[in-house]
C-alpha positions as CSV (number, residue, x, y, z in Angstrom):
1,M,124.1,17.0,-128.2
2,A,122.3,18.5,-131.2
3,D,120.2,16.5,-133.6
4,C,121.7,15.3,-136.8
5,Q,121.2,18.0,-139.5
6,K,120.3,15.2,-141.9
7,L,117.5,13.7,-139.8
8,K,114.6,15.5,-141.6
9,M,115.8,14.5,-145.1
10,C,117.1,11.0,-144.3
11,P,115.1,8.5,-146.4
12,F,116.1,5.6,-144.2
13,F,113.3,6.3,-141.7
14,R,110.7,7.1,-144.3
15,D,111.4,4.1,-146.5
16,Q,113.1,1.3,-144.7
17,M,111.8,1.7,-141.1
18,A,108.2,2.7,-141.7
19,F,107.0,-0.8,-140.8
20,L,109.0,-0.8,-137.5
21,P,108.2,2.4,-135.7
22,K,109.5,1.3,-132.3
23,A,112.8,0.2,-133.7
24,A,113.0,3.4,-135.8
25,D,112.5,5.5,-132.6
26,E,115.3,3.6,-130.8
27,L,117.7,4.1,-133.7
28,K,116.7,7.8,-134.0
29,L,117.3,8.3,-130.3
30,R,120.7,6.6,-130.4
31,F,122.1,8.0,-133.6
32,C,120.0,11.0,-134.8
33,K,119.5,12.6,-131.5
34,G,122.6,11.3,-129.8
35,D,126.0,10.5,-131.3
36,F,125.2,11.0,-135.0
37,H,128.9,11.0,-135.9
38,S,128.8,7.2,-135.2
39,C,125.9,6.7,-137.6
40,A,127.0,4.6,-140.5
41,R,124.7,6.5,-142.9
42,H,126.1,9.9,-141.7
43,M,129.7,8.6,-142.1
44,L,129.0,7.8,-145.8
45,I,126.7,10.8,-146.7
46,S,129.0,13.3,-145.1
47,R,131.8,12.1,-147.5
48,G,129.6,12.2,-150.5
49,I,128.9,8.5,-150.7
50,P,125.3,7.3,-151.1
51,A,124.2,5.3,-148.0
52,G,121.8,3.1,-149.9
53,D,120.5,0.4,-147.7
54,V,123.0,0.8,-144.9
55,Y,121.5,0.9,-141.4
56,P,122.7,3.5,-138.9
57,N,124.2,0.8,-136.7
58,E,126.3,-0.8,-139.5
59,E,129.5,1.1,-138.7
60,E,131.7,-1.8,-139.9
61,R,129.9,-2.0,-143.2
62,A,130.3,1.8,-143.6
63,L,134.0,1.6,-142.9
64,R,134.4,-1.1,-145.5
65,I,132.6,1.0,-148.1
66,L,134.8,4.0,-147.2
67,A,137.9,1.9,-147.5
68,R,136.8,0.6,-150.9
69,A,136.0,4.2,-152.0
70,N,139.5,5.4,-150.9
71,K,141.1,2.6,-152.9
72,L,139.2,3.6,-156.0
73,A,140.0,7.3,-155.7
74,V,142.5,8.4,-158.3
75,P,145.3,10.4,-156.7
76,A,145.8,13.9,-158.1
77,A,148.5,14.2,-160.8
78,R,151.9,15.4,-159.5
79,K,153.4,18.5,-161.0
80,S,157.0,18.2,-162.0
């Protein structure tokens, strides 16, 4: 599988994981160089929602954020 196209610009590993390099490497291997579609950050960013402090393995949290965002979205006006 190809690497996540967002890996080089993902601030998560520069900012939040700089102090835990081994854990960062494990997360990168699992999500960035593996199944990046299951990465919680990728799920949000690919839909235009800032990932903030969401960790790659927080899929349930990402799904809650997405559900909340969908509820807040205003449906397009219908034409009569």
